[in-house]
C-alpha positions as CSV (number, residue, x, y, z in Angstrom):
1,M,30.8,0.8,-30.4
2,E,33.1,0.9,-27.3
3,I,32.9,3.9,-25.0
4,R,35.5,4.5,-22.2
5,I,36.3,7.4,-19.9
6,Y,39.7,9.0,-20.2
7,N,39.3,11.6,-17.5
8,L,36.6,13.4,-15.5
9,K,36.9,16.9,-13.9
10,L,34.6,18.3,-11.2
11,K,34.5,21.9,-10.1
12,N,32.2,23.2,-7.3
13,F,29.9,20.2,-7.9
14,K,27.9,18.9,-4.8
15,G,30.6,19.9,-2.4
16,I,33.6,18.9,-4.4
17,K,35.5,22.1,-5.1
18,D,38.1,20.7,-7.6
19,L,38.7,17.1,-8.6
20,E,40.2,15.4,-11.7
21,I,40.2,11.7,-12.1
22,V,42.3,10.3,-15.0
23,F,40.8,6.9,-15.8
24,D,42.9,6.5,-19.0
25,G,40.1,4.2,-20.3
26,K,41.0,1.5,-17.7
27,N,39.2,-0.1,-14.9
28,T,39.3,2.1,-11.8
29,N,38.6,1.7,-8.1
30,I,37.4,4.7,-6.1
31,Y,37.8,4.3,-2.3
32,G,36.5,6.3,0.6
33,K,34.3,6.5,3.6
34,N,30.6,7.2,3.2
35,A,29.9,10.9,2.3
36,T,33.4,11.4,0.9
37,G,32.1,11.8,-2.7
38,K,32.2,8.4,-4.4
39,T,28.6,8.5,-5.6
40,T,29.1,12.2,-6.5
41,V,31.5,11.1,-9.2
42,F,28.8,9.0,-10.8
43,D,26.3,11.8,-10.2
44,A,28.6,14.2,-12.1
45,F,29.0,11.8,-15.0
46,K,25.2,11.4,-15.3
47,W,24.5,15.1,-15.0
48,L,27.1,16.0,-17.7
49,F,25.3,13.9,-20.2
50,F,21.6,13.6,-19.1
51,D,20.9,16.3,-16.4
52,K,20.2,13.6,-13.8
53,D,22.0,12.0,-10.8
54,S,22.9,8.4,-10.3
55,N,19.4,7.7,-9.0
56,D,17.8,9.1,-12.2
57,R,16.5,12.2,-10.4
58,K,16.4,15.5,-12.4
59,D,15.7,17.8,-9.4
60,F,18.8,17.0,-7.3
61,N,21.0,19.8,-5.9
62,V,24.2,20.5,-8.0
63,K,25.4,23.5,-6.0
64,T,28.0,23.6,-3.2
65,L,26.5,24.4,0.2
66,D,27.9,26.5,3.0
67,A,28.0,25.5,6.7
68,N,24.3,26.4,7.1
69,N,23.3,24.3,4.1
70,K,22.7,27.4,2.0
71,P,23.9,27.5,-1.6
72,I,27.2,29.5,-2.1
73,H,26.4,32.2,-4.7
74,Y,28.4,33.4,-7.6
75,L,30.1,30.0,-8.2
76,E,30.4,28.2,-11.5
77,H,29.4,24.5,-11.2
78,E,31.2,22.6,-13.9
79,V,31.8,19.0,-15.0
80,E,34.0,18.0,-17.9
81,A,34.8,14.6,-19.3
82,T,36.9,13.1,-22.2
83,L,35.4,9.9,-23.7
84,I,37.3,7.5,-25.8
85,I,34.8,6.4,-28.4
86,D,36.1,3.6,-30.6
87,G,39.6,5.0,-30.1
88,Q,38.7,8.6,-30.8
89,D,38.7,11.2,-28.0
90,V,35.6,13.4,-27.7
91,N,35.5,16.1,-25.0
92,F,32.2,17.2,-23.3
93,R,31.9,20.2,-20.9
94,K,28.9,21.6,-19.1
95,M,28.6,24.5,-16.7
96,L,25.8,25.8,-14.5
97,Q,26.0,29.4,-13.2
98,E,23.7,31.9,-11.6
99,K,22.3,35.0,-13.4
100,W,22.4,38.3,-11.4
101,V,20.7,41.4,-12.8
102,K,20.9,45.0,-11.6
103,K,17.7,46.7,-12.3
104,R,17.4,50.4,-13.0
105,G,17.3,52.5,-9.9
106,Q,18.7,49.7,-7.7
107,E,22.2,49.6,-6.2
108,Q,22.4,45.8,-5.7
109,Q,22.0,43.0,-8.1
110,E,19.2,40.5,-7.9
111,F,19.2,36.8,-8.5
112,S,17.1,36.0,-11.6
113,G,17.7,32.3,-12.3
114,H,20.3,30.0,-13.8
115,E,21.9,29.4,-17.2
116,T,23.7,26.4,-18.5
117,S,26.5,26.5,-21.0
118,Y,27.7,23.5,-23.2
119,W,31.0,22.7,-25.1
120,I,32.0,19.8,-27.4
121,D,35.7,19.5,-28.1
122,E,36.0,23.1,-26.6
123,V,33.6,24.5,-29.1
124,P,30.5,26.3,-27.5
125,V,27.3,24.7,-28.7
126,K,23.6,25.1,-28.0
127,K,21.7,22.7,-25.7
128,K,19.9,21.1,-28.6
129,D,23.1,20.4,-30.5
130,Y,24.7,19.1,-27.4
131,E,21.9,16.6,-26.7
132,E,21.7,15.5,-30.3
133,K,25.5,14.7,-30.3
134,I,25.1,12.6,-27.1
135,N,22.1,10.8,-28.6
136,T,23.9,9.9,-31.7
137,I,26.6,8.3,-29.6
138,I,24.2,6.4,-27.2
139,P,20.5,7.0,-26.4
140,E,19.8,7.9,-22.8
141,N,17.8,4.8,-21.9
142,L,20.4,2.5,-23.4
143,F,23.1,4.3,-21.5
144,K,21.3,3.9,-18.2
145,L,20.8,0.2,-18.9
146,I,24.5,-0.6,-19.7
147,T,26.2,1.6,-17.1
148,D,24.2,1.0,-14.0
149,P,23.7,-2.7,-12.8
150,S,20.7,-1.7,-10.7
151,F,18.8,0.3,-13.3
152,F,17.1,-2.7,-15.1
153,N,15.6,-4.1,-11.9
154,N,15.1,-1.0,-9.8
155,Q,14.1,1.8,-12.2
156,M,12.1,0.0,-14.9
157,S,8.5,-1.3,-14.5
158,W,7.9,-5.0,-15.0
159,K,6.1,-4.3,-18.3
160,E,9.0,-2.3,-19.6
161,R,11.4,-5.0,-18.6
162,R,9.3,-7.7,-20.3
163,E,9.0,-5.7,-23.5
164,L,12.8,-5.2,-23.6
165,L,13.5,-8.9,-23.0
166,I,11.1,-9.9,-25.7
167,N,12.9,-7.6,-28.1
168,I,16.3,-9.0,-27.1
169,S,15.1,-12.6,-27.6
170,G,14.4,-12.0,-31.2
171,T,11.5,-14.4,-31.0
172,T,8.1,-13.6,-32.6
173,I,5.3,-15.5,-31.0
174,T,1.9,-14.3,-32.1
175,D,-1.4,-15.2,-30.4
176,D,-2.6,-16.8,-33.6
177,M,0.4,-19.1,-33.8
178,I,-0.4,-20.5,-30.3
179,L,-4.2,-20.7,-31.0
180,T,-3.7,-22.7,-34.1
181,S,-0.9,-25.0,-32.8
182,D,-2.9,-26.7,-30.0
183,E,-6.4,-28.2,-30.2
184,Q,-7.2,-27.2,-26.6
185,F,-7.5,-23.5,-27.9
186,T,-9.9,-24.2,-30.7
187,S,-13.0,-23.0,-28.8
188,L,-11.0,-20.0,-27.5
189,K,-10.1,-19.0,-31.0
190,E,-13.8,-19.2,-32.1
191,N,-15.0,-17.2,-29.1
192,L,-12.5,-14.4,-29.7
193,E,-14.3,-13.3,-32.9
194,G,-11.5,-11.0,-34.0
195,R,-10.8,-9.5,-30.5
196,S,-7.5,-9.6,-28.7
197,I,-6.9,-12.0,-25.8
198,D,-6.7,-9.0,-23.4
199,D,-10.0,-7.5,-24.7
200,Y,-11.8,-10.8,-24.5
201,S,-10.5,-11.4,-21.0
202,K,-12.0,-8.0,-20.0
203,V,-15.3,-9.0,-21.7
204,L,-15.5,-12.2,-19.7
205,A,-14.6,-10.5,-16.4
206,S,-17.3,-7.9,-17.0
207,K,-20.0,-10.5,-17.9
208,I,-19.1,-12.6,-14.8
209,K,-19.3,-9.6,-12.5
210,E,-22.7,-8.6,-13.9
211,L,-24.1,-12.2,-13.6
212,N,-22.9,-12.5,-10.0
213,R,-24.5,-9.2,-9.2
214,Q,-27.8,-10.4,-10.6
215,K,-27.4,-13.7,-8.8
216,E,-26.9,-12.0,-5.4
217,T,-30.3,-10.3,-5.5
218,I,-32.3,-13.5,-6.2
219,P,-32.1,-15.1,-2.7
220,V,-33.4,-11.9,-1.1
221,R,-36.3,-11.8,-3.5
222,I,-37.1,-15.5,-2.9
223,D,-36.9,-15.0,0.9
224,E,-39.4,-12.2,0.7
225,L,-41.8,-14.1,-1.4
226,T,-41.5,-17.2,0.8
227,K,-42.5,-15.1,3.9
228,T,-45.8,-14.3,2.2
229,L,-46.8,-18.0,1.8
230,I,-49.2,-19.7,4.2
231,T,-47.4,-22.8,5.3
232,E,-50.1,-24.4,7.5
233,H,-53.8,-24.7,6.6
234,N,-56.4,-27.4,6.2
235,I,-58.3,-26.0,3.3
236,N,-59.6,-28.4,0.6
237,Y,-59.8,-26.2,-2.4
238,E,-61.4,-28.9,-4.6
239,E,-64.3,-29.2,-2.2
240,L,-64.6,-25.4,-2.2
241,E,-64.8,-25.3,-6.0
242,N,-67.6,-27.9,-5.9
243,E,-69.5,-26.0,-3.2
244,K,-69.2,-22.8,-5.1
245,K,-70.5,-24.6,-8.2
246,K,-73.6,-25.8,-6.3
247,Y,-74.2,-22.4,-4.8
248,N,-74.0,-20.8,-8.2
249,E,-76.5,-23.3,-9.5
250,E,-78.9,-22.5,-6.7
251,L,-78.3,-18.8,-7.2
252,Q,-79.1,-19.2,-10.9
253,K,-82.4,-20.8,-9.9
254,I,-83.2,-18.1,-7.5
255,E,-82.3,-15.4,-10.0
256,L,-84.6,-17.1,-12.5
257,E,-87.3,-17.3,-9.9
258,M,-86.8,-13.7,-9.0
259,T,-86.8,-12.7,-12.6
260,D,-90.1,-14.6,-13.1
261,I,-91.6,-12.8,-10.2
262,Q,-90.3,-9.4,-11.2
263,S,-91.4,-10.0,-14.8
264,R,-94.9,-9.4,-13.6
265,V,-93.9,-5.9,-12.9
266,Q,-92.6,-4.5,-16.1
267,E,-91.3,-1.3,-14.6
268,N,-89.0,-3.2,-12.3
269,M,-87.2,-5.1,-15.1
270,K,-84.8,-2.3,-15.9
271,K,-84.0,-1.8,-12.2
272,A,-83.5,-5.5,-11.7
273,D,-81.0,-5.6,-14.5
274,Q,-79.2,-2.7,-13.0
275,L,-79.2,-4.3,-9.6
276,A,-77.7,-7.6,-11.0
277,K,-75.1,-5.7,-12.9
278,A,-74.2,-3.6,-9.9
279,K,-73.9,-6.7,-7.7
280,N,-71.6,-8.4,-10.3
281,E,-69.5,-5.2,-10.4
282,L,-69.4,-5.2,-6.6
283,N,-68.0,-8.8,-6.5
284,N,-65.4,-8.0,-9.2
285,L,-64.3,-4.9,-7.4
286,K,-64.0,-6.8,-4.1
287,F,-61.8,-9.4,-5.8
288,K,-59.6,-6.8,-7.5
289,L,-59.0,-4.8,-4.3
290,E,-58.0,-7.8,-2.3
291,I,-55.5,-8.9,-4.9
292,E,-53.9,-5.4,-5.1
293,H,-53.7,-5.3,-1.3
294,N,-51.7,-8.6,-1.1
295,Q,-49.3,-7.7,-4.0
296,K,-48.5,-4.2,-2.8
297,Y,-46.6,-5.1,0.3
298,S,-44.5,-7.9,-1.2
299,Q,-43.0,-5.7,-3.9
300,K,-42.3,-2.8,-1.6
301,S,-40.6,-5.1,0.9
302,I,-38.3,-6.6,-1.8
303,N,-37.3,-3.1,-2.9
304,L,-36.5,-2.0,0.7
305,Q,-34.5,-5.2,1.4
306,N,-32.3,-4.4,-1.7
307,E,-31.8,-0.9,-0.5
308,K,-30.9,-2.2,3.0
309,S,-28.3,-4.6,1.6
310,M,-26.7,-1.8,-0.4
311,L,-26.6,0.6,2.6
312,E,-25.1,-2.1,4.8
313,N,-22.3,-2.8,2.2
314,N,-21.5,0.9,2.0
315,L,-21.5,1.2,5.8
316,R,-19.1,-1.7,6.2
317,R,-16.8,-0.3,3.5
318,K,-16.7,3.2,5.0
319,K,-16.0,1.8,8.5
320,H,-13.0,-0.2,7.1
321,E,-11.7,3.0,5.5
322,Y,-12.2,4.9,8.7
323,E,-10.3,2.2,10.7
324,D,-7.4,2.2,8.1
325,L,-7.1,5.9,8.4
326,E,-7.0,5.8,12.2
327,L,-4.2,3.2,12.1
328,Q,-2.2,5.3,9.6
329,I,-2.6,8.4,11.7
330,E,-1.5,6.5,14.8
331,N,1.6,5.2,13.0
332,D,2.5,8.6,11.6
333,T,2.0,10.2,15.1
334,K,4.3,7.6,16.6
335,R,6.9,8.3,13.9
336,K,6.7,12.0,14.6
337,D,7.5,11.3,18.3
338,E,10.4,9.2,17.2
339,L,11.7,12.1,15.0
340,Y,11.4,14.5,18.0
341,K,13.6,12.1,20.0
342,K,16.1,11.7,17.1
343,W,16.2,15.5,16.8
344,D,17.2,15.8,20.5
345,E,19.9,13.1,20.0
346,I,21.4,15.0,17.0
347,I,21.3,18.3,18.9
348,N,23.1,16.8,21.9
349,L,25.6,14.9,19.8
350,K,29.1,16.0,21.0
351,L,32.4,15.6,19.4
352,E,34.8,13.2,21.3
353,F,38.4,12.8,20.0
354,D,40.2,9.5,20.0
355,P,43.8,10.1,21.2
356,N,45.0,7.4,18.8
357,S,43.7,9.5,15.9
358,F,46.5,12.0,16.5
359,I,49.3,9.4,16.5
360,C,51.2,8.6,13.3
361,P,50.5,5.0,12.4
362,T,54.1,4.7,10.9
363,C,56.4,6.2,13.6
364,K,53.9,5.9,16.5
365,R,54.6,9.6,17.5
366,E,52.0,12.2,18.1
367,Y,51.4,14.7,15.3
368,E,52.5,18.3,15.6
369,T,50.1,20.7,17.4
370,D,49.2,22.5,14.2
371,K,48.3,19.3,12.4
372,I,46.3,18.1,15.5
373,D,44.4,21.4,15.5
374,E,43.7,21.0,11.7
375,M,42.5,17.5,12.2
376,K,40.2,18.5,15.1
377,K,38.7,21.3,12.9
378,E,38.1,18.8,10.1
379,F,36.5,16.4,12.6
380,A,34.3,19.2,14.0
381,N,33.4,20.3,10.5
382,N,32.4,16.7,9.5
383,L,30.3,16.4,12.7
384,H,28.6,19.7,11.9
385,I,27.8,18.6,8.3
386,H,26.5,15.3,9.6
387,K,24.2,17.0,12.1
388,E,22.9,19.5,9.6
389,S,22.2,16.7,7.1
390,E,20.3,14.7,9.7
391,K,18.3,17.8,10.9
392,Q,17.3,18.6,7.3
393,A,16.2,15.0,6.7
394,I,14.2,15.0,10.0
395,N,12.6,18.3,9.0
396,K,11.6,17.0,5.6
397,E,10.2,13.8,6.9
398,G,8.4,15.6,9.8
399,Q,6.7,18.0,7.3
400,T,5.6,15.1,5.1
401,L,4.1,13.3,8.2
402,K,2.4,16.5,9.3
403,A,0.8,17.0,5.9
404,R,-0.3,13.4,5.7
405,I,-1.8,13.4,9.3
406,E,-3.8,16.6,8.5
407,E,-5.0,15.1,5.2
408,N,-6.0,11.8,6.7
409,T,-7.7,13.5,9.7
410,S,-9.8,15.6,7.3
411,T,-10.6,12.5,5.2
412,K,-11.5,10.6,8.4
413,E,-13.9,13.3,9.5
414,K,-15.5,13.3,6.1
415,I,-15.9,9.5,6.2
416,Q,-17.4,9.7,9.7
417,S,-20.0,12.1,8.3
418,E,-20.8,9.6,5.5
419,I,-21.1,6.8,8.1
420,N,-23.6,8.9,10.1
421,E,-25.6,9.5,6.9
422,F,-25.6,5.8,6.1
423,D,-26.7,5.0,9.7
424,I,-29.6,7.4,9.4
425,K,-30.7,6.0,6.1
426,L,-30.4,2.4,7.3
427,Q,-32.5,3.2,10.4
428,E,-35.2,4.7,8.2
429,V,-35.2,1.6,5.9
430,N,-35.4,-0.8,8.9
431,K,-38.3,1.3,10.2
432,Q,-40.2,1.0,6.9
433,L,-39.5,-2.8,6.8
434,A,-40.9,-3.2,10.3
435,D,-44.0,-1.2,9.3
436,I,-44.5,-3.5,6.3
437,E,-44.0,-6.6,8.3
438,R,-46.6,-5.3,10.8
439,Q,-49.0,-4.5,8.0
440,Q,-48.4,-7.9,6.4
441,S,-49.1,-9.7,9.8
442,N,-52.4,-7.8,9.9
443,S,-53.3,-8.5,6.2
444,E,-55.7,-11.3,7.2
445,D,-57.8,-8.6,8.9
446,F,-58.0,-6.5,5.8
447,D,-61.6,-5.3,5.3
448,V,-62.3,-4.3,1.8
449,T,-65.7,-2.9,2.8
450,I,-64.1,0.1,4.5
451,L,-62.6,1.4,1.2
452,P,-64.4,4.5,-0.2
453,Q,-64.7,3.0,-3.7
454,Y,-66.2,-0.2,-2.3
455,Q,-68.6,1.7,0.0
456,E,-69.7,3.8,-3.0
457,K,-70.5,0.7,-4.9
458,I,-72.4,-0.8,-1.9
459,K,-74.5,2.3,-1.7
460,E,-75.4,2.0,-5.4
461,V,-76.4,-1.7,-4.9
462,E,-78.4,-0.8,-1.8
463,N,-80.3,2.0,-3.6
464,L,-81.2,-0.3,-6.4
465,E,-82.4,-3.0,-4.0
466,Q,-84.6,-0.6,-2.1
467,I,-86.3,0.4,-5.4
468,V,-86.9,-3.2,-6.4
469,N,-88.0,-4.4,-2.9
470,K,-90.7,-1.7,-2.8
471,I,-92.3,-3.0,-6.0
472,V,-92.1,-6.7,-5.3
473,A,-91.6,-6.9,-1.5
474,S,-94.5,-9.2,-0.8
475,D,-93.2,-11.7,-3.4
476,T,-89.5,-11.6,-3.0
477,T,-88.7,-11.2,0.8
478,E,-88.2,-14.8,1.5
479,I,-86.4,-15.6,-1.7
480,Q,-84.2,-12.5,-1.3
481,H,-83.2,-13.7,2.1
482,K,-82.3,-17.0,0.7
483,K,-80.3,-15.4,-2.1
484,S,-78.4,-13.2,0.4
485,N,-77.3,-16.3,2.4
486,I,-76.1,-18.0,-0.8
487,M,-74.2,-14.9,-1.9
488,E,-72.6,-14.7,1.5
489,Q,-71.5,-18.3,1.2
490,I,-70.1,-17.7,-2.3
491,N,-68.2,-14.6,-1.1
492,N,-66.6,-16.6,1.7
493,I,-65.6,-19.3,-0.8
494,D,-64.2,-16.6,-3.3
495,R,-62.2,-15.1,-0.5
496,Q,-60.5,-18.5,0.2
497,L,-60.1,-19.3,-3.5
498,N,-58.5,-15.9,-4.1
499,E,-56.0,-16.6,-1.3
500,R,-55.1,-19.9,-3.2
501,D,-54.5,-18.0,-6.5
502,V,-52.2,-15.6,-4.8
503,Q,-50.3,-18.4,-3.1
504,E,-50.0,-20.3,-6.5
505,K,-48.7,-17.2,-8.3
506,T,-46.2,-16.6,-5.5
507,K,-44.9,-20.3,-5.7
508,M,-44.7,-20.0,-9.5
509,R,-42.6,-16.8,-9.1
510,I,-40.3,-18.5,-6.6
511,S,-39.8,-21.4,-9.0
512,E,-39.0,-19.0,-11.8
513,L,-36.4,-17.2,-9.6
514,E,-34.8,-20.5,-8.6
515,K,-34.6,-21.5,-12.2
516,E,-33.1,-18.1,-13.1
517,E,-30.5,-18.5,-10.3
518,E,-29.5,-22.0,-11.7
519,E,-29.2,-20.6,-15.2
520,I,-27.0,-17.7,-14.1
521,S,-24.8,-20.2,-12.2
522,Q,-24.4,-22.3,-15.3
523,K,-23.6,-19.2,-17.4
524,V,-20.9,-18.1,-14.9
525,Q,-19.4,-21.6,-14.9
526,E,-19.2,-21.6,-18.7
527,L,-17.6,-18.1,-18.7
528,E,-15.1,-19.2,-16.0
529,S,-14.2,-22.2,-18.2
530,Q,-13.3,-19.7,-20.9
531,Q,-11.2,-17.7,-18.5
532,F,-9.3,-20.9,-17.6
533,Q,-8.6,-21.4,-21.3
534,I,-7.2,-17.9,-21.5
535,E,-5.0,-18.6,-18.5
536,Q,-3.7,-21.8,-20.2
537,F,-3.1,-19.8,-23.4
538,I,-1.1,-17.1,-21.4
539,K,0.9,-19.8,-19.6
540,T,1.8,-21.5,-22.9
541,K,2.8,-18.2,-24.5
542,V,4.9,-17.1,-21.5
543,E,6.7,-20.5,-21.2
544,L,7.7,-20.1,-24.9
545,L,8.9,-16.5,-24.3
546,E,10.7,-17.5,-21.0
547,N,12.7,-20.2,-22.8
548,A,13.6,-17.9,-25.7
549,I,14.6,-15.0,-23.3
550,N,16.5,-17.1,-20.7
551,S,18.7,-18.7,-23.4
552,N,20.4,-15.3,-23.8
553,F,21.6,-15.1,-20.2
554,E,24.3,-17.0,-18.2
555,I,23.4,-16.2,-14.6
556,V,20.0,-14.7,-14.3
557,K,16.7,-16.2,-15.5
558,F,13.3,-14.5,-15.9
559,R,9.8,-15.5,-14.7
560,L,7.0,-13.9,-16.7
561,F,4.0,-15.2,-14.7
562,K,3.2,-16.3,-11.2
563,T,0.6,-18.9,-10.1
564,Q,-2.0,-17.4,-7.7
565,I,-3.6,-19.2,-4.7
566,N,-6.8,-19.8,-6.7
567,G,-4.8,-21.4,-9.5
568,G,-5.0,-18.4,-11.8
569,L,-2.0,-16.8,-13.5
570,E,-0.7,-13.3,-12.8
571,E,1.6,-11.7,-15.4
572,C,4.9,-10.3,-14.2
573,C,8.6,-10.0,-15.1
574,D,10.7,-11.2,-12.1
575,T,14.5,-11.6,-12.3
576,L,15.7,-14.8,-10.7
577,V,19.3,-15.4,-9.4
578,N,19.9,-19.1,-9.0
579,G,16.2,-19.5,-8.7
580,V,15.8,-16.9,-6.0
581,P,13.8,-13.6,-6.7
582,Y,16.1,-10.6,-7.2
583,S,14.5,-8.8,-4.3
584,D,15.5,-11.6,-1.9
585,V,19.2,-12.0,-2.8
586,N,22.0,-10.0,-1.2
587,N,23.6,-6.9,-2.6
588,A,26.5,-8.8,-4.2
589,H,24.2,-11.1,-6.1
590,K,22.1,-8.2,-7.2
591,I,25.2,-6.5,-8.7
592,I,26.3,-9.8,-10.4
593,A,22.8,-10.2,-11.8
594,G,22.9,-6.6,-13.1
595,L,26.3,-7.2,-14.8
596,D,24.9,-10.4,-16.5
597,I,22.0,-8.3,-17.9
598,I,24.4,-5.5,-19.0
599,K,26.6,-8.1,-20.7
600,T,23.7,-9.4,-22.8
601,L,22.3,-5.9,-23.6
602,S,25.7,-4.7,-24.7
603,K,26.1,-7.7,-26.9
604,F,22.6,-7.2,-28.4
605,H,23.2,-3.5,-29.1
606,N,26.9,-3.9,-30.0
607,R,27.8,-1.1,-27.6
608,T,29.7,-0.9,-24.3
609,A,30.0,2.0,-21.9
610,P,31.7,2.5,-18.5
611,I,29.9,0.5,-15.8
612,F,29.6,2.2,-12.3
613,I,29.3,-0.3,-9.5
614,D,28.4,1.1,-6.1
615,N,29.2,-0.8,-2.9
616,R,31.8,-2.8,-4.8
617,E,33.3,-4.0,-1.5
618,S,30.5,-6.6,-1.2
619,I,31.8,-8.6,-4.3
620,N,34.9,-10.7,-4.3
621,T,35.0,-11.6,-8.0
622,L,33.3,-10.0,-10.9
623,C,32.1,-11.9,-14.0
624,V,34.1,-11.4,-17.2
625,I,32.7,-8.5,-19.1
626,D,34.2,-6.5,-21.9
627,A,33.7,-2.9,-20.6
628,Q,35.4,-0.4,-18.4
629,I,34.5,-0.9,-14.7
630,I,34.3,2.0,-12.3
631,S,34.1,0.5,-8.7
632,L,32.9,2.7,-5.8
633,V,34.3,1.0,-2.7
634,V,33.4,1.9,0.9
635,T,36.6,2.0,3.1
636,E,38.0,3.8,6.1
637,D,39.8,6.4,3.8
638,P,38.8,9.8,5.0
639,K,39.3,11.2,1.5
640,L,38.9,9.8,-2.0
641,R,41.6,7.4,-3.0
642,I,41.9,6.4,-6.7
643,E,43.4,3.3,-8.1
644,V,43.6,3.0,-11.9
645,G,44.3,-0.3,-13.8
């Protein structure tokens, strides 16, 4: 399908009161200075068919404004065009007008909104029928793509561009085709287990993140356990075990001897048993309390260190956010000051006439006084329009800056409050850690005998001893003294052996954590290896797609992935012009690239439409393309000048 413009009529549209351009289906150049209405022609064409301007905005101003930039009421804003569609003329007309209603009891009418009217071939139609007719000729998205050279690269996201290019290439490359075509992807295919590449990539990233989180906590835990170890001592635990064994043997003999003595007193046997049991319970209680004391501070310290690390991370992050907001507020404030200066410059801008402007370039004579006065009025009006436009732009930007400064200031105060809260919490955690370290340093002076439960047990033992001693005091005094000395020696040895057990358990836990850290590192390495396979898979797939896509274009090429600093791949869809990214080439090459894309799209969809080229003056020669070209050219012409053919 071939679409060309025969003519275009504008009435009260964006400052153009009445204009008709007869294109006659031919290439047309529209010349004029900036702000003379070149782009307005394209805006009118887009609005007629799609309710948007040339920048694809729906909320732009259609109305004609007065000298104070206020809409002029009671005007009909109208655009009409005749298209030549495969040789057949079709006329479209659209009109926007205000609705004024006089309510009961009021003398004057009130503005109540707008209404839009539509015609096709001079027949009034409803909006739905109007849009359906246009859509049957050419869908809106396709129209934008094949009429505006900048639309593909400036208005579409990279994902939308890539999807369109893949569709044009006509190539179907499935993940399974690539997975089965190369042995290097065998393990990747097995690991997918029916999931998509994208889903599996997310699974890997989540697992690696969780493993690294676990790994980060291990060094802190190891460090805390290491601090509880005694690194320097000259204790021979084997000799202590042997000594304890000898003392226990002597104790057994004494117990037997005491039992023999006490057996002579039948009534003391029961109390002696109770005494022995109570003493045994006393020893077990002492051992248990000392172990609980040593373990309590280690675990509490680890928990506090973890909390401290989390608070420090949050505090750093909030301070960075605070600094970023301060910098943005400072930049916005500077910009506001610049706007104030610019406002003063605009206000003080005066009109100065160039005498040469009033001399006829042909006969070299000065114009008549009436014509000079008319020209001065036109110059003065143009200056006024320019100043009002600049003031409106300054006001708009100033309001945006003010709102952003207020919002950022409020956010900054909130973040400062959060920083203060984190500081308070961090100070409290550090205080608790200092208390624990002080308590740990004094742990060697821990006296189990001061604990209520131990004292209670001591009293029980002492009461039983008094009873037994009264009965057999004359026979057991010496042996009891000997037994007490042995018990004291055994208790001293148990205290040292208990310290050894705690140290051994701590060392064993440190070894377990080191092994766990090593295992986590191995798992992360294995998962990262699978991530590398996914990157190689994506690279292979994208290279195949790039070759298939680029074969359809003469000038531009497309890059569907970028290599990152760490060697990974980042998906994209960048347009290249002679190997240079689209964003880095000059305006002329951007237009040429856009025309090359339009040429391919038109061929693929078998449809052509008028192509509007803004800033056409930057291009010397256009590529050959079978479509009507409407060139908008910046010149010194004070009014629009049209060249057809």
